[in-house]
TORKOL-4160 file (C-alpha; in steps of 0.2 Angstrom, whole numbers, padded with zeros to 4 digits, m for minus):
377
<pt num="1" X="0366" Y="0021" Z="0185"/>
<pt num="2" X="0348" Y="0028" Z="0182"/>
<pt num="3" X="0343" Y="0037" Z="0166"/>
<pt num="4" X="0349" Y="0054" Z="0173"/>
<pt num="5" X="0367" Y="0047" Z="0172"/>
<pt num="6" X="0366" Y="0047" Z="0153"/>
<pt num="7" X="0360" Y="0065" Z="0150"/>
<pt num="8" X="0376" Y="0070" Z="0141"/>
<pt num="9" X="0376" Y="0055" Z="0128"/>
<pt num="10" X="0357" Y="0050" Z="0126"/>
<pt num="11" X="0346" Y="0054" Z="0110"/>
<pt num="12" X="0333" Y="0067" Z="0111"/>
<pt num="13" X="0316" Y="0063" Z="0118"/>
<pt num="14" X="0299" Y="0068" Z="0110"/>
<pt num="15" X="0297" Y="0083" Z="0122"/>
<pt num="16" X="0313" Y="0091" Z="0115"/>
<pt num="17" X="0309" Y="0089" Z="0096"/>
<pt num="18" X="0300" Y="0106" Z="0093"/>
<pt num="19" X="0314" Y="0115" Z="0101"/>
<pt num="20" X="0328" Y="0106" Z="0092"/>
<pt num="21" X="0320" Y="0108" Z="0075"/>
<pt num="22" X="0318" Y="0126" Z="0078"/>
<pt num="23" X="0337" Y="0127" Z="0082"/>
<pt num="24" X="0341" Y="0117" Z="0066"/>
<pt num="25" X="0330" Y="0129" Z="0056"/>
<pt num="26" X="0340" Y="0144" Z="0063"/>
<pt num="27" X="0356" Y="0136" Z="0057"/>
<pt num="28" X="0361" Y="0144" Z="0040"/>
<pt num="29" X="0373" Y="0129" Z="0036"/>
<pt num="30" X="0359" Y="0116" Z="0039"/>
<pt num="31" X="0347" Y="0126" Z="0028"/>
<pt num="32" X="0359" Y="0128" Z="0014"/>
<pt num="33" X="0363" Y="0109" Z="0014"/>
<pt num="34" X="0344" Y="0105" Z="0013"/>
<pt num="35" X="0342" Y="0116" Z="m0001"/>
<pt num="36" X="0356" Y="0108" Z="m0010"/>
<pt num="37" X="0351" Y="0090" Z="m0007"/>
<pt num="38" X="0332" Y="0094" Z="m0011"/>
<pt num="39" X="0332" Y="0108" Z="m0023"/>
<pt num="40" X="0315" Y="0102" Z="m0030"/>
<pt num="41" X="0306" Y="0106" Z="m0013"/>
<pt num="42" X="0304" Y="0125" Z="m0010"/>
<pt num="43" X="0312" Y="0128" Z="0007"/>
<pt num="44" X="0297" Y="0136" Z="0015"/>
<pt num="45" X="0287" Y="0120" Z="0012"/>
<pt num="46" X="0301" Y="0110" Z="0020"/>
<pt num="47" X="0302" Y="0122" Z="0034"/>
<pt num="48" X="0283" Y="0121" Z="0037"/>
<pt num="49" X="0284" Y="0102" Z="0037"/>
<pt num="50" X="0298" Y="0102" Z="0049"/>
<pt num="51" X="0288" Y="0114" Z="0061"/>
<pt num="52" X="0273" Y="0102" Z="0061"/>
<pt num="53" X="0284" Y="0087" Z="0068"/>
<pt num="54" X="0280" Y="0083" Z="0086"/>
<pt num="55" X="0289" Y="0066" Z="0089"/>
<pt num="56" X="0305" Y="0057" Z="0085"/>
<pt num="57" X="0295" Y="0044" Z="0075"/>
<pt num="58" X="0288" Y="0058" Z="0064"/>
<pt num="59" X="0305" Y="0065" Z="0061"/>
<pt num="60" X="0311" Y="0048" Z="0055"/>
<pt num="61" X="0296" Y="0044" Z="0044"/>
<pt num="62" X="0293" Y="0061" Z="0037"/>
<pt num="63" X="0311" Y="0068" Z="0035"/>
<pt num="64" X="0324" Y="0054" Z="0036"/>
<pt num="65" X="0315" Y="0041" Z="0026"/>
<pt num="66" X="0311" Y="0052" Z="0011"/>
<pt num="67" X="0329" Y="0058" Z="0011"/>
<pt num="68" X="0334" Y="0040" Z="0011"/>
<pt num="69" X="0322" Y="0036" Z="m0003"/>
<pt num="70" X="0329" Y="0049" Z="m0014"/>
<pt num="71" X="0347" Y="0045" Z="m0010"/>
<pt num="72" X="0344" Y="0026" Z="m0014"/>
<pt num="73" X="0336" Y="0031" Z="m0031"/>
<pt num="74" X="0351" Y="0042" Z="m0035"/>
<pt num="75" X="0366" Y="0033" Z="m0029"/>
<pt num="76" X="0362" Y="0015" Z="m0028"/>
<pt num="77" X="0355" Y="0001" Z="m0040"/>
<pt num="78" X="0343" Y="m0004" Z="m0026"/>
<pt num="79" X="0343" Y="m0010" Z="m0008"/>
<pt num="80" X="0338" Y="m0027" Z="m0003"/>
<pt num="81" X="0338" Y="m0035" Z="0014"/>
<pt num="82" X="0338" Y="m0053" Z="0021"/>
<pt num="83" X="0337" Y="m0062" Z="0037"/>
<pt num="84" X="0323" Y="m0052" Z="0045"/>
<pt num="85" X="0314" Y="m0068" Z="0049"/>
<pt num="86" X="0328" Y="m0071" Z="0061"/>
<pt num="87" X="0321" Y="m0058" Z="0072"/>
<pt num="88" X="0307" Y="m0060" Z="0085"/>
<pt num="89" X="0296" Y="m0045" Z="0085"/>
<pt num="90" X="0294" Y="m0046" Z="0104"/>
<pt num="91" X="0312" Y="m0044" Z="0108"/>
<pt num="92" X="0324" Y="m0029" Z="0108"/>
<pt num="93" X="0341" Y="m0032" Z="0100"/>
<pt num="94" X="0359" Y="m0026" Z="0101"/>
<pt num="95" X="0363" Y="m0026" Z="0083"/>
<pt num="96" X="0382" Y="m0028" Z="0081"/>
<pt num="97" X="0386" Y="m0023" Z="0063"/>
<pt num="98" X="0400" Y="m0022" Z="0050"/>
<pt num="99" X="0405" Y="m0004" Z="0047"/>
<pt num="100" X="0409" Y="0003" Z="0030"/>
<pt num="101" X="0400" Y="0020" Z="0029"/>
<pt num="102" X="0399" Y="0033" Z="0043"/>
<pt num="103" X="0381" Y="0037" Z="0041"/>
<pt num="104" X="0373" Y="0024" Z="0029"/>
<pt num="105" X="0376" Y="0008" Z="0038"/>
<pt num="106" X="0365" Y="0011" Z="0053"/>
<pt num="107" X="0353" Y="0022" Z="0042"/>
<pt num="108" X="0350" Y="0008" Z="0030"/>
<pt num="109" X="0347" Y="m0005" Z="0043"/>
<pt num="110" X="0334" Y="0006" Z="0051"/>
<pt num="111" X="0326" Y="0009" Z="0034"/>
<pt num="112" X="0325" Y="m0010" Z="0032"/>
<pt num="113" X="0317" Y="m0012" Z="0050"/>
<pt num="114" X="0305" Y="0002" Z="0047"/>
<pt num="115" X="0299" Y="m0006" Z="0030"/>
<pt num="116" X="0296" Y="m0022" Z="0039"/>
<pt num="117" X="0286" Y="m0014" Z="0053"/>
<pt num="118" X="0300" Y="m0015" Z="0067"/>
<pt num="119" X="0305" Y="m0001" Z="0078"/>
<pt num="120" X="0321" Y="0008" Z="0073"/>
<pt num="121" X="0337" Y="0006" Z="0083"/>
<pt num="122" X="0346" Y="0019" Z="0093"/>
<pt num="123" X="0363" Y="0022" Z="0085"/>
<pt num="124" X="0380" Y="0023" Z="0093"/>
<pt num="125" X="0390" Y="0037" Z="0085"/>
<pt num="126" X="0408" Y="0043" Z="0090"/>
<pt num="127" X="0409" Y="0060" Z="0097"/>
<pt num="128" X="0424" Y="0063" Z="0086"/>
<pt num="129" X="0412" Y="0066" Z="0072"/>
<pt num="130" X="0401" Y="0078" Z="0082"/>
<pt num="131" X="0412" Y="0094" Z="0079"/>
<pt num="132" X="0397" Y="0105" Z="0073"/>
<pt num="133" X="0383" Y="0108" Z="0086"/>
<pt num="134" X="0369" Y="0107" Z="0073"/>
<pt num="135" X="0375" Y="0090" Z="0068"/>
<pt num="136" X="0373" Y="0084" Z="0086"/>
<pt num="137" X="0355" Y="0090" Z="0086"/>
<pt num="138" X="0352" Y="0082" Z="0069"/>
<pt num="139" X="0359" Y="0065" Z="0074"/>
<pt num="140" X="0351" Y="0065" Z="0091"/>
<pt num="141" X="0334" Y="0068" Z="0083"/>
<pt num="142" X="0338" Y="0053" Z="0073"/>
<pt num="143" X="0340" Y="0042" Z="0089"/>
<pt num="144" X="0359" Y="0043" Z="0090"/>
<pt num="145" X="0368" Y="0042" Z="0106"/>
<pt num="146" X="0386" Y="0048" Z="0109"/>
<pt num="147" X="0401" Y="0036" Z="0111"/>
<pt num="148" X="0415" Y="0046" Z="0120"/>
<pt num="149" X="0431" Y="0044" Z="0109"/>
<pt num="150" X="0440" Y="0059" Z="0114"/>
<pt num="151" X="0444" Y="0055" Z="0133"/>
<pt num="152" X="0460" Y="0055" Z="0142"/>
<pt num="153" X="0467" Y="0038" Z="0148"/>
<pt num="154" X="0460" Y="0042" Z="0166"/>
<pt num="155" X="0443" Y="0045" Z="0159"/>
<pt num="156" X="0442" Y="0030" Z="0147"/>
<pt num="157" X="0436" Y="0017" Z="0160"/>
<pt num="158" X="0422" Y="0028" Z="0166"/>
<pt num="159" X="0417" Y="0032" Z="0149"/>
<pt num="160" X="0416" Y="0014" Z="0144"/>
<pt num="161" X="0406" Y="0009" Z="0159"/>
<pt num="162" X="0394" Y="0023" Z="0156"/>
<pt num="163" X="0392" Y="0017" Z="0138"/>
<pt num="164" X="0389" Y="m0001" Z="0143"/>
<pt num="165" X="0376" Y="0004" Z="0156"/>
<pt num="166" X="0367" Y="0015" Z="0144"/>
<pt num="167" X="0367" Y="0000" Z="0131"/>
<pt num="168" X="0361" Y="m0012" Z="0145"/>
<pt num="169" X="0348" Y="0001" Z="0151"/>
<pt num="170" X="0341" Y="0004" Z="0133"/>
<pt num="171" X="0339" Y="m0014" Z="0128"/>
<pt num="172" X="0333" Y="m0021" Z="0144"/>
<pt num="173" X="0323" Y="m0007" Z="0153"/>
<pt num="174" X="0318" Y="0004" Z="0138"/>
<pt num="175" X="0315" Y="m0010" Z="0126"/>
<pt num="176" X="0324" Y="m0001" Z="0112"/>
<pt num="177" X="0335" Y="m0009" Z="0099"/>
<pt num="178" X="0353" Y="m0003" Z="0097"/>
<pt num="179" X="0365" Y="m0002" Z="0082"/>
<pt num="180" X="0384" Y="m0002" Z="0086"/>
<pt num="181" X="0399" Y="m0006" Z="0075"/>
<pt num="182" X="0408" Y="m0022" Z="0079"/>
<pt num="183" X="0425" Y="m0013" Z="0081"/>
<pt num="184" X="0430" Y="0005" Z="0084"/>
<pt num="185" X="0430" Y="0014" Z="0067"/>
<pt num="186" X="0426" Y="0007" Z="0050"/>
<pt num="187" X="0433" Y="m0009" Z="0042"/>
<pt num="188" X="0442" Y="0002" Z="0028"/>
<pt num="189" X="0452" Y="m0013" Z="0022"/>
<pt num="190" X="0436" Y="m0024" Z="0020"/>
<pt num="191" X="0441" Y="m0036" Z="0033"/>
<pt num="192" X="0427" Y="m0038" Z="0045"/>
<pt num="193" X="0433" Y="m0043" Z="0062"/>
<pt num="194" X="0424" Y="m0041" Z="0079"/>
<pt num="195" X="0435" Y="m0034" Z="0092"/>
<pt num="196" X="0432" Y="m0044" Z="0108"/>
<pt num="197" X="0435" Y="m0028" Z="0119"/>
<pt num="198" X="0418" Y="m0022" Z="0112"/>
<pt num="199" X="0410" Y="m0038" Z="0120"/>
<pt num="200" X="0419" Y="m0035" Z="0136"/>
<pt num="201" X="0412" Y="m0017" Z="0136"/>
<pt num="202" X="0394" Y="m0024" Z="0134"/>
<pt num="203" X="0397" Y="m0036" Z="0149"/>
<pt num="204" X="0404" Y="m0022" Z="0161"/>
<pt num="205" X="0387" Y="m0013" Z="0163"/>
<pt num="206" X="0378" Y="m0029" Z="0166"/>
<pt num="207" X="0369" Y="m0033" Z="0183"/>
<pt num="208" X="0375" Y="m0051" Z="0184"/>
<pt num="209" X="0391" Y="m0058" Z="0190"/>
<pt num="210" X="0390" Y="m0070" Z="0176"/>
<pt num="211" X="0397" Y="m0063" Z="0159"/>
<pt num="212" X="0387" Y="m0077" Z="0150"/>
<pt num="213" X="0371" Y="m0071" Z="0158"/>
<pt num="214" X="0375" Y="m0052" Z="0154"/>
<pt num="215" X="0379" Y="m0056" Z="0136"/>
<pt num="216" X="0363" Y="m0067" Z="0134"/>
<pt num="217" X="0352" Y="m0054" Z="0141"/>
<pt num="218" X="0357" Y="m0041" Z="0127"/>
<pt num="219" X="0350" Y="m0052" Z="0113"/>
<pt num="220" X="0365" Y="m0048" Z="0102"/>
<pt num="221" X="0362" Y="m0050" Z="0083"/>
<pt num="222" X="0375" Y="m0049" Z="0070"/>
<pt num="223" X="0372" Y="m0038" Z="0055"/>
<pt num="224" X="0382" Y="m0037" Z="0039"/>
<pt num="225" X="0380" Y="m0023" Z="0026"/>
<pt num="226" X="0387" Y="m0025" Z="0009"/>
<pt num="227" X="0390" Y="m0012" Z="m0005"/>
<pt num="228" X="0394" Y="m0016" Z="m0023"/>
<pt num="229" X="0405" Y="m0001" Z="m0023"/>
<pt num="230" X="0412" Y="0008" Z="m0008"/>
<pt num="231" X="0411" Y="0026" Z="m0012"/>
<pt num="232" X="0425" Y="0030" Z="m0001"/>
<pt num="233" X="0437" Y="0017" Z="m0008"/>
<pt num="234" X="0449" Y="0029" Z="m0016"/>
<pt num="235" X="0448" Y="0041" Z="m0001"/>
<pt num="236" X="0453" Y="0028" Z="0011"/>
<pt num="237" X="0467" Y="0021" Z="0000"/>
<pt num="238" X="0481" Y="0032" Z="0006"/>
<pt num="239" X="0478" Y="0028" Z="0024"/>
<pt num="240" X="0478" Y="0009" Z="0020"/>
<pt num="241" X="0494" Y="0010" Z="0011"/>
<pt num="242" X="0502" Y="0019" Z="0025"/>
<pt num="243" X="0496" Y="0007" Z="0039"/>
<pt num="244" X="0501" Y="m0008" Z="0028"/>
<pt num="245" X="0518" Y="m0001" Z="0028"/>
<pt num="246" X="0517" Y="0001" Z="0047"/>
<pt num="247" X="0517" Y="0020" Z="0046"/>
<pt num="248" X="0506" Y="0032" Z="0056"/>
<pt num="249" X="0492" Y="0040" Z="0047"/>
<pt num="250" X="0486" Y="0058" Z="0052"/>
<pt num="251" X="0468" Y="0062" Z="0048"/>
<pt num="252" X="0465" Y="0079" Z="0040"/>
<pt num="253" X="0454" Y="0091" Z="0050"/>
<pt num="254" X="0438" Y="0089" Z="0039"/>
<pt num="255" X="0442" Y="0071" Z="0033"/>
<pt num="256" X="0427" Y="0062" Z="0042"/>
<pt num="257" X="0415" Y="0075" Z="0035"/>
<pt num="258" X="0422" Y="0073" Z="0017"/>
<pt num="259" X="0419" Y="0054" Z="0019"/>
<pt num="260" X="0402" Y="0057" Z="0026"/>
<pt num="261" X="0397" Y="0067" Z="0011"/>
<pt num="262" X="0405" Y="0055" Z="m0002"/>
<pt num="263" X="0397" Y="0040" Z="0007"/>
<pt num="264" X="0380" Y="0048" Z="0005"/>
<pt num="265" X="0381" Y="0054" Z="m0013"/>
<pt num="266" X="0394" Y="0043" Z="m0021"/>
<pt num="267" X="0391" Y="0028" Z="m0032"/>
<pt num="268" X="0386" Y="0012" Z="m0022"/>
<pt num="269" X="0379" Y="0000" Z="m0034"/>
<pt num="270" X="0368" Y="m0014" Z="m0026"/>
<pt num="271" X="0367" Y="m0013" Z="m0007"/>
<pt num="272" X="0361" Y="m0027" Z="0005"/>
<pt num="273" X="0358" Y="m0027" Z="0023"/>
<pt num="274" X="0359" Y="m0045" Z="0030"/>
<pt num="275" X="0352" Y="m0049" Z="0048"/>
<pt num="276" X="0361" Y="m0065" Z="0054"/>
<pt num="277" X="0355" Y="m0077" Z="0067"/>
<pt num="278" X="0355" Y="m0070" Z="0085"/>
<pt num="279" X="0371" Y="m0074" Z="0095"/>
<pt num="280" X="0360" Y="m0084" Z="0108"/>
<pt num="281" X="0355" Y="m0096" Z="0095"/>
<pt num="282" X="0372" Y="m0097" Z="0088"/>
<pt num="283" X="0380" Y="m0103" Z="0105"/>
<pt num="284" X="0365" Y="m0114" Z="0110"/>
<pt num="285" X="0372" Y="m0131" Z="0114"/>
<pt num="286" X="0390" Y="m0126" Z="0111"/>
<pt num="287" X="0404" Y="m0128" Z="0124"/>
<pt num="288" X="0407" Y="m0111" Z="0132"/>
<pt num="289" X="0425" Y="m0107" Z="0138"/>
<pt num="290" X="0426" Y="m0104" Z="0157"/>
<pt num="291" X="0440" Y="m0091" Z="0156"/>
<pt num="292" X="0433" Y="m0074" Z="0153"/>
<pt num="293" X="0447" Y="m0069" Z="0140"/>
<pt num="294" X="0443" Y="m0085" Z="0130"/>
<pt num="295" X="0425" Y="m0083" Z="0132"/>
<pt num="296" X="0425" Y="m0066" Z="0123"/>
<pt num="297" X="0437" Y="m0072" Z="0110"/>
<pt num="298" X="0424" Y="m0087" Z="0107"/>
<pt num="299" X="0410" Y="m0074" Z="0105"/>
<pt num="300" X="0419" Y="m0063" Z="0093"/>
<pt num="301" X="0424" Y="m0078" Z="0082"/>
<pt num="302" X="0406" Y="m0084" Z="0083"/>
<pt num="303" X="0399" Y="m0067" Z="0077"/>
<pt num="304" X="0412" Y="m0066" Z="0064"/>
<pt num="305" X="0407" Y="m0083" Z="0057"/>
<pt num="306" X="0389" Y="m0077" Z="0055"/>
<pt num="307" X="0394" Y="m0060" Z="0048"/>
<pt num="308" X="0405" Y="m0068" Z="0035"/>
<pt num="309" X="0392" Y="m0082" Z="0031"/>
<pt num="310" X="0377" Y="m0070" Z="0029"/>
<pt num="311" X="0387" Y="m0056" Z="0020"/>
<pt num="312" X="0380" Y="m0054" Z="0003"/>
<pt num="313" X="0395" Y="m0055" Z="m0010"/>
<pt num="314" X="0394" Y="m0044" Z="m0025"/>
<pt num="315" X="0402" Y="m0046" Z="m0042"/>
<pt num="316" X="0415" Y="m0033" Z="m0037"/>
<pt num="317" X="0420" Y="m0045" Z="m0023"/>
<pt num="318" X="0422" Y="m0060" Z="m0034"/>
<pt num="319" X="0431" Y="m0050" Z="m0047"/>
<pt num="320" X="0443" Y="m0042" Z="m0035"/>
<pt num="321" X="0447" Y="m0059" Z="m0028"/>
<pt num="322" X="0451" Y="m0066" Z="m0045"/>
<pt num="323" X="0461" Y="m0051" Z="m0051"/>
<pt num="324" X="0471" Y="m0051" Z="m0034"/>
<pt num="325" X="0475" Y="m0070" Z="m0036"/>
<pt num="326" X="0476" Y="m0070" Z="m0055"/>
<pt num="327" X="0463" Y="m0084" Z="m0055"/>
<pt num="328" X="0446" Y="m0088" Z="m0063"/>
<pt num="329" X="0440" Y="m0097" Z="m0047"/>
<pt num="330" X="0424" Y="m0086" Z="m0046"/>
<pt num="331" X="0421" Y="m0081" Z="m0065"/>
<pt num="332" X="0404" Y="m0089" Z="m0065"/>
<pt num="333" X="0398" Y="m0074" Z="m0054"/>
<pt num="334" X="0402" Y="m0060" Z="m0066"/>
<pt num="335" X="0403" Y="m0057" Z="m0085"/>
<pt num="336" X="0418" Y="m0052" Z="m0096"/>
<pt num="337" X="0410" Y="m0035" Z="m0098"/>
<pt num="338" X="0408" Y="m0033" Z="m0079"/>
<pt num="339" X="0426" Y="m0037" Z="m0077"/>
<pt num="340" X="0432" Y="m0025" Z="m0090"/>
<pt num="341" X="0421" Y="m0011" Z="m0082"/>
<pt num="342" X="0428" Y="m0015" Z="m0065"/>
<pt num="343" X="0446" Y="m0014" Z="m0071"/>
<pt num="344" X="0442" Y="0003" Z="m0079"/>
<pt num="345" X="0434" Y="0008" Z="m0063"/>
<pt num="346" X="0450" Y="0003" Z="m0053"/>
<pt num="347" X="0461" Y="0012" Z="m0065"/>
<pt num="348" X="0451" Y="0028" Z="m0063"/>
<pt num="349" X="0451" Y="0027" Z="m0044"/>
<pt num="350" X="0469" Y="0024" Z="m0043"/>
<pt num="351" X="0473" Y="0039" Z="m0055"/>
<pt num="352" X="0482" Y="0053" Z="m0046"/>
<pt num="353" X="0485" Y="0043" Z="m0030"/>
<pt num="354" X="0504" Y="0043" Z="m0026"/>
<pt num="355" X="0513" Y="0026" Z="m0024"/>
<pt num="356" X="0520" Y="0011" Z="m0032"/>
<pt num="357" X="0507" Y="0005" Z="m0045"/>
<pt num="358" X="0507" Y="m0014" Z="m0040"/>
<pt num="359" X="0506" Y="m0010" Z="m0022"/>
<pt num="360" X="0492" Y="0003" Z="m0025"/>
<pt num="361" X="0482" Y="m0010" Z="m0035"/>
<pt num="362" X="0484" Y="m0024" Z="m0023"/>
<pt num="363" X="0479" Y="m0014" Z="m0008"/>
<pt num="364" X="0464" Y="m0008" Z="m0017"/>
<pt num="365" X="0459" Y="m0025" Z="m0023"/>
<pt num="366" X="0460" Y="m0032" Z="m0005"/>
<pt num="367" X="0446" Y="m0020" Z="0000"/>
<pt num="368" X="0434" Y="m0029" Z="m0011"/>
<pt num="369" X="0442" Y="m0046" Z="m0010"/>
<pt num="370" X="0442" Y="m0048" Z="0009"/>
<pt num="371" X="0424" Y="m0053" Z="0011"/>
<pt num="372" X="0427" Y="m0068" Z="m0001"/>
<pt num="373" X="0442" Y="m0073" Z="0008"/>
<pt num="374" X="0433" Y="m0072" Z="0025"/>
<pt num="375" X="0418" Y="m0082" Z="0018"/>
<pt num="376" X="0430" Y="m0096" Z="0012"/>
<pt num="377" X="0442" Y="m0097" Z="0026"/>
């Protein structure tokens, strides 16, 4: 495949910025949201600034970063990041990341990269989230490319190969980083596990007959993003309760958009982006399985170990583990007051959600306890 084969999924180029910004400014819904999010800036001033933007880099630094600065000050108790020293400035990485929040996970990783003088990553985003044309323009201006989720069975293989070839082309030929979730969809239950099929997909677009060489050439780097509070915890609880019981959950038409909004504006407490050691370093000197199926399982487990080890545990994680197990194993990581506040928070989040009380409580606590369980397993 050459670059023309990616026209329907690729992000926008600098030469398209002026036209796409003009389109955005002509969308009433977009203009209303901007005025709601930034009421302190008169809209004519915002519009003038938007029309002065010529490049994707300008868009990210002059529009996205100020929005994130405001969002971080209003809905978090601060963003920290670690493991940047694991990255080589001369390499392009395929960042394989935990996924809790639809918008923020990739945005906060990019924010950390920018602050440290690295280029931002292109972001994989499901086309199931792209129901509104102006949202497509917005995310493609922010270096997002589309993952085709709504394909028929017959089309899925072609879509997967196109995606893999785009990832390989972007990292190896364009020299750009990529952010992608380590499994399809969010880890709503807090249990971060890499799907080996994602790794198989990366390999399918490689140019070597050796899966090992294809994976090695992508410079895969695991990333974990931890939130003290998941602003969508109560919103995802009904789905988790149904899937725990083995029942099928049907999404509401606007559910993802509601989760996007709550994820951006809701309380998050402290947030940390942790860059793990690149996969090539993690497997160096290790015995590599010969069978392909075992090879991809081995890679997934290697990534999971690094994700779990580098994941920044918060007091909420430790408290949830102790409350779930009726233990005091981690009580040195939180105060009595913090525990009382967290129990009050849980009661408030569970209020109004249908279901047997103890089942609700345990399902909720597991969301926060899993990172502790994974780190200790």
